[in-house]
Each structure stands twice: as structure tokens, then as C-alpha cells.
DRENDO-1510 file (C-alpha; in Angstrom, 1 decimal, always signed):
<recs>
REC; n; res; u; v; w
REC; 1; MET; -7.4; +23.4; +31.7 .
REC; 2; LYS; -6.6; +24.4; +28.1 .
REC; 3; ASN; -2.9; +24.1; +28.9 .
REC; 4; ARG; -3.3; +20.6; +30.3 .
REC; 5; ILE; -5.2; +19.6; +27.2 .
REC; 6; LEU; -2.5; +21.0; +25.0 .
REC; 7; LEU; +0.2; +19.3; +27.1 .
REC; 8; SER; -1.6; +15.9; +26.9 .
REC; 9; ALA; -2.1; +16.4; +23.1 .
REC; 10; SER; +1.6; +17.0; +22.7 .
REC; 11; PHE; +2.6; +13.7; +24.5 .
REC; 12; PHE; +0.0; +11.7; +22.6 .
REC; 13; HIS; +0.9; +13.3; +19.3 .
REC; 14; ALA; +4.6; +12.5; +19.8 .
REC; 15; LEU; +3.8; +8.9; +20.6 .
REC; 16; ASN; +1.2; +8.5; +17.8 .
REC; 17; ASP; +3.4; +9.9; +15.0 .
REC; 18; ALA; +6.5; +8.2; +16.2 .
REC; 19; THR; +4.8; +4.8; +16.1 .
REC; 20; THR; +3.5; +5.3; +12.5 .
REC; 21; THR; +7.1; +6.2; +11.6 .
REC; 22; VAL; +9.2; +3.7; +13.5 .
REC; 23; VAL; +7.6; +0.6; +12.0 .
REC; 24; PRO; +8.0; +1.6; +8.3 .
REC; 25; MET; +11.6; +2.4; +9.1 .
REC; 26; ALA; +12.1; -1.4; +9.3 .
REC; 27; PHE; +10.7; -1.9; +5.7 .
REC; 28; PRO; +13.9; -1.2; +3.8 .
REC; 29; ILE; +15.8; -3.6; +6.1 .
REC; 30; LEU; +13.2; -6.3; +5.5 .
REC; 31; TYR; +13.3; -5.7; +1.8 .
REC; 32; GLY; +17.0; -6.0; +1.8 .
REC; 33; GLN; +16.8; -9.3; +3.7 .
REC; 34; GLY; +14.2; -10.6; +1.2 .
REC; 35; ARG; +12.4; -12.4; +4.0 .
REC; 36; LEU; +9.2; -10.7; +5.1 .
REC; 37; ILE; +9.1; -8.1; +2.3 .
REC; 38; THR; +10.2; -8.9; -1.3 .
REC; 39; SER; +9.0; -6.0; -3.4 .
REC; 40; TYR; +8.1; -2.3; -3.2 .
REC; 41; SER; +4.5; -3.3; -4.1 .
REC; 42; GLN; +4.3; -5.1; -0.7 .
REC; 43; ILE; +5.3; -1.9; +1.0 .
REC; 44; GLY; +2.6; -0.1; -0.9 .
REC; 45; LEU; +0.1; -2.8; +0.1 .
REC; 46; LEU; +1.0; -2.5; +3.8 .
REC; 47; SER; +0.7; +1.3; +3.7 .
REC; 48; TYR; -2.6; +1.1; +1.7 .
REC; 49; LEU; -4.3; -1.4; +3.9 .
REC; 50; GLY; -2.9; +0.2; +7.1 .
REC; 51; LEU; -4.2; +3.6; +6.2 .
REC; 52; LEU; -7.5; +2.2; +5.0 .
REC; 53; ALA; -7.9; +0.5; +8.4 .
REC; 54; THR; -7.3; +3.8; +10.1 .
REC; 55; LEU; -9.9; +5.5; +7.9 .
REC; 56; LEU; -12.6; +2.9; +8.9 .
REC; 57; VAL; -11.7; +2.9; +12.6 .
REC; 58; GLN; -11.8; +6.7; +12.8 .
REC; 59; TYR; -15.5; +6.7; +11.8 .
REC; 60; TYR; -16.3; +4.7; +14.9 .
REC; 61; VAL; -13.9; +6.7; +17.1 .
REC; 62; VAL; -15.9; +9.8; +16.3 .
REC; 63; ARG; -19.1; +8.1; +17.4 .
REC; 64; LEU; -17.5; +6.7; +20.6 .
REC; 65; SER; -16.1; +10.2; +21.4 .
REC; 66; PHE; -19.6; +11.4; +22.2 .
REC; 67; ARG; -20.2; +8.5; +24.6 .
REC; 68; LEU; -16.8; +8.0; +26.3 .
REC; 69; GLU; -14.4; +10.5; +27.8 .
REC; 70; TYR; -11.4; +11.3; +25.6 .
REC; 71; GLN; -9.0; +10.2; +28.3 .
REC; 72; THR; -10.5; +6.7; +28.2 .
REC; 73; LEU; -10.1; +6.5; +24.4 .
REC; 74; MET; -6.6; +7.7; +24.6 .
REC; 75; PHE; -5.7; +5.2; +27.3 .
REC; 76; LEU; -7.0; +2.4; +25.0 .
REC; 77; SER; -5.0; +3.9; +22.2 .
REC; 78; PHE; -1.6; +4.1; +23.8 .
REC; 79; VAL; -1.9; +0.7; +25.4 .
REC; 80; GLY; -2.7; -0.8; +22.0 .
REC; 81; ILE; +0.2; +1.1; +20.4 .
REC; 82; CYS; +2.7; -0.4; +22.9 .
REC; 83; ILE; +1.3; -3.9; +22.5 .
REC; 84; SER; +1.5; -3.7; +18.7 .
REC; 85; LEU; +5.1; -2.4; +18.8 .
REC; 86; ALA; +6.0; -5.4; +20.9 .
REC; 87; CYS; +4.3; -7.8; +18.5 .
REC; 88; VAL; +5.7; -6.7; +15.2 .
REC; 89; PRO; +9.2; -8.1; +15.9 .
REC; 90; PHE; +7.7; -11.6; +16.2 .
REC; 91; ALA; +6.2; -11.6; +12.7 .
REC; 92; SER; +7.2; -14.8; +10.9 .
REC; 93; SER; +5.7; -14.1; +7.5 .
REC; 94; PHE; +4.3; -11.2; +5.4 .
REC; 95; ALA; +0.8; -12.2; +6.5 .
REC; 96; THR; +1.6; -11.9; +10.2 .
REC; 97; LEU; +3.6; -8.7; +9.6 .
REC; 98; LEU; +0.5; -7.3; +7.9 .
REC; 99; PHE; -1.8; -8.4; +10.8 .
REC; 100; PHE; +0.4; -6.7; +13.4 .
REC; 101; PHE; +0.8; -3.7; +11.3 .
REC; 102; LEU; -2.9; -3.3; +10.9 .
REC; 103; PHE; -3.3; -3.7; +14.7 .
REC; 104; MET; -0.8; -0.8; +15.1 .
REC; 105; ARG; -2.8; +1.3; +12.6 .
REC; 106; VAL; -6.0; +0.7; +14.5 .
REC; 107; ALA; -4.4; +1.8; +17.8 .
REC; 108; THR; -3.1; +5.0; +16.2 .
REC; 109; SER; -6.5; +5.9; +14.8 .
REC; 110; PHE; -7.7; +7.8; +17.9 .
REC; 111; TYR; -5.5; +10.9; +18.2 .
REC; 112; HIS; -6.2; +13.0; +15.1 .
REC; 113; PRO; -10.1; +13.0; +15.1 .
REC; 114; ILE; -10.5; +13.7; +18.8 .
REC; 115; MET; -7.5; +15.3; +20.4 .
REC; 116; ILE; -6.9; +18.0; +17.7 .
REC; 117; ALA; -10.6; +18.9; +17.9 .
REC; 118; TRP; -10.3; +19.1; +21.7 .
REC; 119; VAL; -7.3; +21.4; +21.4 .
REC; 120; SER; -9.2; +23.6; +18.9 .
REC; 121; LYS; -12.3; +23.8; +21.0 .
REC; 122; SER; -10.4; +24.6; +24.2 .
REC; 123; GLN; -8.3; +27.4; +22.8 .
REC; 124; PRO; -9.4; +31.0; +22.4 .
REC; 125; ALA; -9.4; +32.3; +18.8 .
REC; 126; ALA; -6.4; +34.5; +19.4 .
REC; 127; GLY; -4.4; +31.5; +20.6 .
REC; 128; LEU; -5.5; +29.0; +18.0 .
REC; 129; ASP; -2.5; +29.4; +15.6 .
REC; 130; LEU; +0.0; +29.0; +18.5 .
REC; 131; ALA; -1.7; +25.9; +19.9 .
REC; 132; MET; -2.0; +24.2; +16.5 .
REC; 133; GLY; +1.7; +24.9; +15.9 .
REC; 134; ILE; +2.6; +23.4; +19.3 .
REC; 135; GLN; +0.6; +20.2; +19.0 .
REC; 136; SER; +1.8; +19.7; +15.4 .
REC; 137; GLY; +5.4; +20.4; +16.3 .
REC; 138; SER; +5.1; +17.8; +19.2 .
REC; 139; GLY; +4.1; +15.1; +16.7 .
REC; 140; ASN; +7.1; +16.1; +14.6 .
REC; 141; ILE; +9.4; +15.7; +17.7 .
REC; 142; GLY; +8.1; +12.2; +18.1 .
REC; 143; VAL; +8.9; +11.4; +14.4 .
REC; 144; LEU; +12.4; +12.9; +14.9 .
REC; 145; LEU; +13.1; +10.7; +17.8 .
REC; 146; ALA; +11.8; +7.7; +15.9 .
REC; 147; PHE; +14.0; +8.3; +12.9 .
REC; 148; LEU; +17.1; +9.0; +14.9 .
REC; 149; SER; +16.8; +6.3; +17.4 .
REC; 150; PHE; +15.6; +3.5; +15.1 .
REC; 151; GLY; +18.4; +4.0; +12.6 .
REC; 152; TYR; +21.2; +3.7; +15.2 .
REC; 153; ILE; +19.6; +1.0; +17.4 .
REC; 154; ALA; +18.9; -1.1; +14.3 .
REC; 155; GLN; +22.5; -0.6; +13.0 .
REC; 156; ARG; +24.0; -1.3; +16.5 .
REC; 157; TRP; +21.7; -4.2; +17.4 .
REC; 158; ASP; +18.8; -5.0; +15.0 .
REC; 159; TRP; +15.4; -3.7; +14.0 .
REC; 160; LYS; +13.6; -5.9; +16.5 .
REC; 161; THR; +15.4; -4.3; +19.4 .
REC; 162; ALA; +14.5; -0.8; +18.1 .
REC; 163; LEU; +10.8; -1.6; +18.0 .
REC; 164; LEU; +10.9; -3.2; +21.5 .
REC; 165; ALA; +12.6; -0.2; +22.9 .
REC; 166; TRP; +9.9; +2.0; +21.4 .
REC; 167; SER; +7.3; -0.2; +23.0 .
REC; 168; VAL; +8.7; +0.6; +26.4 .
REC; 169; LEU; +9.2; +4.3; +25.7 .
REC; 170; GLY; +5.6; +4.4; +24.5 .
REC; 171; LEU; +4.4; +3.4; +27.9 .
REC; 172; ALA; +6.1; +6.5; +29.4 .
REC; 173; LEU; +4.8; +8.9; +26.8 .
REC; 174; GLY; +1.3; +7.5; +27.0 .
REC; 175; ALA; +1.2; +7.6; +30.8 .
REC; 176; PHE; +2.3; +11.3; +30.8 .
REC; 177; GLY; -0.4; +12.2; +28.3 .
REC; 178; TYR; -3.1; +10.3; +30.2 .
REC; 179; LEU; -2.2; +11.8; +33.6 .
REC; 180; ALA; -2.2; +15.4; +32.1 .
REC; 181; ILE; -5.9; +15.1; +31.3 .
REC; 182; LYS; -7.0; +12.9; +34.1 .
REC; 183; GLY; -10.1; +14.4; +35.7 .
REC; 184; ILE; -10.9; +16.7; +32.8 .
REC; 185; SER; -14.2; +16.0; +31.2 .
REC; 186; SER; -14.6; +16.1; +27.4 .
REC; 187; LYS; -18.4; +15.8; +27.5 .
REC; 188; SER; -20.3; +18.4; +25.5 .
REC; 189; GLU; -23.8; +19.6; +26.3 .
REC; 190; VAL; -24.5; +19.6; +22.6 .
REC; 191; ARG; -24.2; +16.3; +20.7 .
REC; 192; PRO; -24.3; +16.9; +16.9 .
REC; 193; SER; -26.3; +14.6; +14.6 .
REC; 194; LEU; -24.0; +11.8; +13.3 .
REC; 195; HIS; -26.3; +10.9; +10.4 .
REC; 196; PHE; -24.8; +10.9; +7.0 .
REC; 197; SER; -26.4; +14.2; +6.1 .
REC; 198; SER; -24.6; +15.8; +9.1 .
REC; 199; TRP; -21.3; +14.5; +7.9 .
REC; 200; LEU; -22.0; +16.0; +4.4 .
REC; 201; LYS; -22.9; +19.3; +5.9 .
REC; 202; VAL; -19.7; +19.5; +7.8 .
REC; 203; LEU; -17.7; +18.5; +4.7 .
REC; 204; GLY; -19.5; +21.3; +2.8 .
REC; 205; ARG; -17.9; +23.8; +5.2 .
REC; 206; ILE; -14.4; +22.7; +4.4 .
REC; 207; ARG; -14.8; +21.4; +0.8 .
REC; 208; HIS; -12.5; +24.3; -0.4 .
REC; 209; LEU; -9.7; +22.7; +1.7 .
REC; 210; ILE; -9.9; +19.2; +0.3 .
REC; 211; PRO; -7.0; +19.6; -2.2 .
REC; 212; GLY; -4.8; +20.7; +0.7 .
REC; 213; PHE; -5.9; +17.6; +2.7 .
REC; 214; ILE; -4.9; +15.4; -0.3 .
REC; 215; PHE; -1.5; +17.0; -0.6 .
REC; 216; GLY; -0.9; +16.7; +3.1 .
REC; 217; GLY; -1.7; +13.0; +3.1 .
REC; 218; THR; +0.4; +12.4; +0.0 .
REC; 219; GLY; +3.5; +14.2; +1.1 .
REC; 220; TRP; +3.6; +12.4; +4.5 .
REC; 221; ALA; +2.9; +8.9; +3.2 .
REC; 222; VAL; +5.5; +9.1; +0.4 .
REC; 223; THR; +8.2; +10.3; +2.8 .
REC; 224; ILE; +7.5; +7.8; +5.6 .
REC; 225; TYR; +7.1; +4.8; +3.3 .
REC; 226; TYR; +9.6; +5.5; +0.5 .
REC; 227; ALA; +12.3; +8.0; +1.7 .
REC; 228; PRO; +14.1; +5.3; +3.8 .
REC; 229; SER; +14.3; +3.0; +0.7 .
REC; 230; LEU; +15.3; +5.9; -1.6 .
REC; 231; LEU; +18.3; +6.8; +0.6 .
REC; 232; ASN; +19.2; +3.2; +1.6 .
REC; 233; HIS; +18.7; +1.5; -1.8 .
REC; 234; GLU; +19.2; +4.2; -4.4 .
REC; 235; PHE; +22.0; +6.2; -2.8 .
REC; 236; SER; +23.5; +3.4; -0.6 .
REC; 237; VAL; +23.1; +5.4; +2.7 .
REC; 238; PRO; +23.6; +3.2; +5.7 .
REC; 239; ILE; +20.4; +2.7; +7.8 .
REC; 240; GLY; +21.9; +4.6; +10.7 .
REC; 241; ARG; +22.7; +7.7; +8.6 .
REC; 242; THR; +19.3; +7.3; +6.8 .
REC; 243; GLY; +17.7; +7.7; +10.2 .
REC; 244; LEU; +19.9; +10.8; +10.8 .
REC; 245; TYR; +18.9; +12.4; +7.6 .
REC; 246; LEU; +15.2; +11.8; +8.1 .
REC; 247; SER; +15.5; +13.0; +11.7 .
REC; 248; MET; +17.0; +16.2; +10.2 .
REC; 249; TRP; +14.0; +16.4; +7.8 .
REC; 250; ILE; +11.5; +16.3; +10.6 .
REC; 251; ALA; +13.6; +18.5; +12.9 .
REC; 252; LEU; +13.5; +21.3; +10.4 .
REC; 253; GLY; +9.8; +20.8; +9.9 .
REC; 254; THR; +9.4; +20.9; +13.7 .
REC; 255; ILE; +11.1; +24.3; +13.8 .
REC; 256; SER; +8.9; +25.6; +11.0 .
REC; 257; GLY; +5.8; +24.1; +12.6 .
REC; 258; TYR; +6.5; +25.8; +16.0 .
REC; 259; GLY; +7.2; +29.0; +14.1 .
REC; 260; TYR; +3.9; +28.9; +12.2 .
REC; 261; GLY; +1.9; +30.9; +14.7 .
REC; 262; PHE; +4.4; +33.9; +14.5 .
REC; 263; MET; +4.7; +33.7; +10.7 .
REC; 264; SER; +0.9; +33.5; +10.1 .
REC; 265; ARG; +0.4; +36.6; +12.2 .
REC; 266; ARG; +3.2; +38.4; +10.4 .
REC; 267; PHE; +2.5; +37.4; +6.8 .
REC; 268; GLY; -1.0; +35.9; +6.8 .
REC; 269; ARG; -2.2; +32.3; +6.6 .
REC; 270; ARG; -2.8; +32.3; +2.9 .
REC; 271; LYS; +0.7; +33.5; +2.0 .
REC; 272; ILE; +2.4; +31.0; +4.3 .
REC; 273; TYR; +0.3; +28.2; +3.0 .
REC; 274; LEU; +0.9; +29.0; -0.7 .
REC; 275; THR; +4.6; +29.4; -0.2 .
REC; 276; SER; +4.8; +26.1; +1.7 .
REC; 277; ILE; +3.0; +24.2; -1.1 .
REC; 278; GLY; +5.0; +25.9; -3.9 .
REC; 279; VAL; +8.4; +25.2; -2.3 .
REC; 280; ALA; +7.3; +21.6; -1.4 .
REC; 281; ALA; +6.5; +20.9; -5.0 .
REC; 282; LEU; +9.9; +22.2; -6.1 .
REC; 283; SER; +11.8; +20.2; -3.5 .
REC; 284; LEU; +10.0; +17.0; -4.4 .
REC; 285; ALA; +11.1; +17.5; -8.0 .
REC; 286; VAL; +14.7; +18.0; -6.8 .
REC; 287; ILE; +14.5; +14.8; -4.9 .
REC; 288; GLY; +13.1; +12.9; -7.9 .
REC; 289; PHE; +15.7; +14.2; -10.4 .
REC; 290; ALA; +18.7; +14.3; -7.9 .
REC; 291; PRO; +22.0; +13.3; -9.6 .
REC; 292; GLY; +23.6; +12.3; -6.3 .
REC; 293; ARG; +23.2; +11.8; -2.6 .
REC; 294; ALA; +23.9; +15.4; -1.6 .
REC; 295; VAL; +21.3; +16.9; -3.9 .
REC; 296; ALA; +18.7; +14.3; -2.8 .
REC; 297; VAL; +19.3; +15.0; +0.9 .
REC; 298; SER; +19.2; +18.8; +0.4 .
REC; 299; GLY; +15.9; +18.4; -1.4 .
REC; 300; LEU; +14.5; +16.2; +1.3 .
REC; 301; LEU; +15.5; +18.7; +4.1 .
REC; 302; LEU; +13.9; +21.6; +2.2 .
REC; 303; PHE; +10.8; +19.5; +1.7 .
REC; 304; GLY; +10.6; +18.9; +5.5 .
REC; 305; VAL; +10.7; +22.7; +6.3 .
REC; 306; PHE; +7.7; +23.4; +4.1 .
REC; 307; LEU; +5.6; +20.2; +4.2 .
REC; 308; LEU; +5.4; +20.3; +8.0 .
REC; 309; MET; +4.2; +23.9; +8.0 .
REC; 310; THR; +1.1; +23.0; +5.9 .
REC; 311; TYR; -0.4; +20.9; +8.8 .
REC; 312; PRO; -0.9; +23.6; +11.5 .
REC; 313; SER; -1.9; +25.9; +8.7 .
REC; 314; ILE; -4.7; +23.7; +7.3 .
REC; 315; HIS; -5.8; +22.9; +10.9 .
REC; 316; THR; -6.3; +26.6; +11.6 .
REC; 317; PHE; -8.3; +27.1; +8.4 .
REC; 318; VAL; -10.6; +24.3; +9.6 .
REC; 319; GLY; -10.8; +25.5; +13.2 .
REC; 320; SER; -11.8; +29.0; +12.1 .
REC; 321; SER; -14.4; +27.7; +9.5 .
REC; 322; VAL; -16.4; +25.2; +11.5 .
REC; 323; PRO; -18.6; +25.7; +14.6 .
REC; 324; ARG; -17.3; +24.3; +17.8 .
REC; 325; ASP; -19.8; +21.4; +18.1 .
REC; 326; ASP; -19.0; +20.2; +14.6 .
REC; 327; GLN; -15.2; +20.2; +15.0 .
REC; 328; THR; -14.8; +16.6; +15.9 .
REC; 329; GLN; -16.4; +15.6; +12.7 .
REC; 330; ALA; -14.5; +18.2; +10.7 .
REC; 331; PHE; -11.1; +17.1; +12.0 .
REC; 332; SER; -12.2; +13.5; +11.3 .
REC; 333; TRP; -12.8; +14.5; +7.7 .
REC; 334; VAL; -9.4; +16.1; +7.6 .
REC; 335; SER; -7.6; +13.0; +8.9 .
REC; 336; ASN; -9.7; +10.6; +6.8 .
REC; 337; ILE; -9.1; +12.5; +3.5 .
REC; 338; GLN; -5.4; +12.7; +4.2 .
REC; 339; ILE; -5.3; +9.0; +5.1 .
REC; 340; LEU; -7.3; +7.9; +2.0 .
REC; 341; SER; -5.2; +10.0; -0.4 .
REC; 342; GLY; -2.0; +8.9; +1.3 .
REC; 343; ALA; -3.1; +5.3; +1.1 .
REC; 344; LEU; -4.0; +5.4; -2.6 .
REC; 345; VAL; -0.8; +7.3; -3.6 .
REC; 346; ALA; +1.4; +5.0; -1.5 .
REC; 347; LEU; -0.1; +2.0; -3.2 .
REC; 348; LEU; +0.4; +3.5; -6.6 .
REC; 349; ALA; +3.9; +4.6; -5.7 .
REC; 350; GLY; +4.8; +1.0; -4.8 .
REC; 351; LEU; +3.7; -0.2; -8.2 .
REC; 352; LEU; +5.5; +2.6; -9.9 .
REC; 353; SER; +8.6; +2.0; -7.9 .
REC; 354; ASP; +8.8; -1.7; -9.1 .
REC; 355; ARG; +8.3; -0.5; -12.7 .
REC; 356; PHE; +10.3; +2.7; -12.9 .
REC; 357; GLY; +12.4; +2.9; -9.8 .
REC; 358; ILE; +12.2; +4.3; -6.3 .
REC; 359; ARG; +12.4; +7.9; -7.5 .
REC; 360; ALA; +8.9; +7.6; -9.0 .
REC; 361; PRO; +6.9; +8.3; -5.8 .
REC; 362; PHE; +8.6; +11.7; -5.4 .
REC; 363; LEU; +8.0; +12.8; -9.0 .
REC; 364; LEU; +4.3; +11.8; -8.6 .
REC; 365; SER; +4.1; +13.8; -5.4 .
REC; 366; ALA; +5.7; +16.8; -7.1 .
REC; 367; LEU; +3.0; +16.8; -9.8 .
REC; 368; LEU; +0.2; +16.6; -7.1 .
REC; 369; ALA; +1.8; +19.4; -5.1 .
REC; 370; ALA; +2.1; +21.6; -8.1 .
REC; 371; ALA; -1.6; +21.0; -9.0 .
REC; 372; CYS; -2.6; +21.9; -5.4 .
REC; 373; PHE; -0.6; +25.2; -5.7 .
REC; 374; VAL; -2.2; +26.1; -8.9 .
REC; 375; TYR; -5.7; +25.4; -7.5 .
REC; 376; TYR; -5.2; +27.7; -4.5 .
REC; 377; LEU; -3.4; +30.5; -6.4 .
REC; 378; PRO; -6.6; +32.5; -7.3 .
REC; 379; PRO; -7.6; +34.8; -4.5 .
REC; 380; GLY; -10.6; +33.6; -2.4 .
REC; 381; ARG; -9.9; +29.8; -2.9 .
REC; 382; LEU; -8.7; +29.6; +0.8 .
REC; 383; SER; -11.5; +31.8; +2.1 .
REC; 384; ALA; -14.5; +30.6; +4.0 .
REC; 385; ALA; -17.0; +32.1; +6.4 .
REC; 386; PRO; -15.5; +32.0; +9.9 .
REC; 387; ALA; -17.4; +30.1; +12.6 .
REC; 388; ALA; -18.1; +33.3; +14.4 .
REC; 389; GLU; -21.0; +31.9; +16.3 .
REC; 390; THR; -18.8; +29.7; +18.3 .
REC; 391; ARG; -15.4; +31.5; +18.5 .
REC; 392; GLY; -16.2; +35.1; +18.3 .
REC; 393; PRO; -14.5; +37.5; +15.8 .
REC; 394; VAL; -11.1; +36.6; +14.7 .
REC; 395; PRO; -8.6; +39.5; +15.3 .
REC; 396; PRO; -7.6; +41.2; +12.0 .
REC; 397; SER; -3.9; +40.4; +12.6 .
REC; 398; ILE; -4.5; +36.7; +12.4 .
REC; 399; ASP; -4.7; +36.7; +8.6 .
REC; 400; GLY; -1.9; +39.3; +8.1 .
REC; 401; PRO; -2.2; +42.3; +5.8 .
REC; 402; PRO; -5.0; +42.4; +3.2 .
REC; 403; GLU; -4.3; +40.4; +0.1 .
</recs>
């Protein structure tokens, strides 16, 4: 059963993250045409309102998850994703583009709060790192395919054809994910309180991880919404090759994500996480100050390796700190904080880009990453009492040698 849940999560994560990537890939093209998008601030507004919509919807998704089966919710999600991808090409103004984009963000609001929690709850403690690395890496594969395919389809035909093609592909990925968990019940005998006090209690268990959530949301949002414009507009990289470079960015991150389980056992979660944040801060600074295309692309690829390793890492910190029955709320907090921070930074980045240039979002992110690294540097900042009452003791090797 746990393998079927993990397989389903992998398909859904690939579809979910590919969708949230493939639509923003059209933004630099629309900006260049000066038709639907005429400023970086509009890109910032799209990202901000889209992520805010996800934040609000996820609150209700958590409540629905205790009434409906997860398979039903994910069916609604992937059908909505495919419809939204088919609608975006028919946008005739910025207002209609915004409407369809928000519809897409609503449809992609289901996976992170419920499926990651289901993977976490279904896995034994010893297999948690590996499972989180697999589901995280699967999302990265979806992003890789989105970057690679969109760039070349848009260059060969147009951006509308690329989105319509992904609408069809989404039907296949969603169907496979749905069939993998068909007949598996997600019902729990214990339904936690969903009062505000309950949410605050769960947040209290993971409050030490909040800076990490903020960095994760910032790094992803800035790359997805502004890296295509940086390459295409600042360094005159054709949209096809832009997609290739970004697919390489996510490919390297996918490899590092899949390797997270092994590395965490070998070196310890804390060392891997600190290294990832530190190198990510450095690579963002390289991107922001790059004198030419080669340096910028090198910094971007290095950033991909280490940013994408922080996600399974932070998920394992959460999974080992929160009791089983509270994990849906906990992972909702993770997703919501990442979304809110990404939304605010993406909005600010759009304003800064219009004022100072498209490099500004990466320099801003470098400062935030450096601050996060400094915050977690003192021993004990990443430590929390494990949820032993629900998972049992964690093997000593899971955290590597003593710090």
C-alpha cells in the first residue's frame, strides 16, 4: 500500500509542479509581445495573487481532507489542472489571463497539504528520507519536462500549442496517479481539531523551521517567475535554449533530491541542509552579479543542485517532529508559509525589476538565503523533539554522526 501511495504521489507531484512551471514560461514571450503583459510588475502581480489564492484554498483543502477521500480530491485537482491549461491560451486581455491563471493555481492547491502528508504517514521512520526524496524528485522531473518541452514547442510553433499539449499530457499523468491509489482509503480513525488553537499548536511544533520554509518559497518563486526573463531578456538567450538551461537546472536538482536519502544518512540532515542553504546563497549572488551568459547559467545550475535538496530535507524535519494525526495540518503550514513568502517576494521582485533591472530578484534572494544560513548556524536551531509517540524511535544513523 505504501508503495502505491508513493507511486501516486510521484505522478501527481510531477503534474502539479509541471503545471505551475509551464504557464510562467509563457510570461517572457507575452512581455516581449507587449500584448497581455507589459511590465515585470504584472508578472509580480500574477505570481502574488496566484500564490495567495493557493494559500487560501489550501486551508479548505485540509478541512475537506477529513471528509473526502484523498483520491477524490486529487481527481478534482488534475481535472481542474487540465481544464485551466486548455483555457490560458484563449486569454484575450491581462484580466482574462489573470482569471485563468488563478483557476490554475486553485487546481494545483491540493497536492502539497494532503499527498505529502499521506506519504509521510504511510512510510516507516527508516524509509522516510528515501520516500521524501522520491516524491520531491518526481515533482522536479515534471518541472524538467515542462521547461524542456515548452521552450522548444513554443519556438517551433507557439506558446499556445505548448500549453494545449501539456493539457493533454496532464490527463495521462493524472489518470495514472488516480488509478494507483484507487481503492485505498485515506480515512483516519482520529480526526484532529481544526480550531484555530489546533493550528497554532501544530505551528508551535515546527516554528524553528519557519525561516527554512520562507527560503524555500522564495528560491522557487524567483526562479520560476524571473529566471526565464533573466535569460531571455538580459542575456538574449532564445526561448528554446532558455527552456533547455532551466531543464538542466531542475535536472541537477532532481539528481540531488533523489540522492538526499543517502546523503542524509551519510552526513546527517543538519549538515546537508546547512550546506544546501549556504551554497544556494552564494550561487544566487553569482547569478545577480554575473558579467555574462556563461557565468549566469553556471550560477543557475549550481543553485538548482542545492535549492532542490532543501525540500526533502525540510519535509523530513517536519515528518519527524509532528505526530501522525497532525501531519496534514503541519504540511499545510509548510506549503502555506512557502507560498506566502514566495508570493510577497515575487511581488516585490517585480517592482524591483522595473526599477533596477531583472537581476534584482536574485540579489534579494541571495540576501534572504544568507540570513537563513546565519540563523541556522548555531547548534540546536534545527533540533526538535521527535514525534516518537507516532513513529517510534528514529534510528541513530538517520541524523548522521553526532554534531
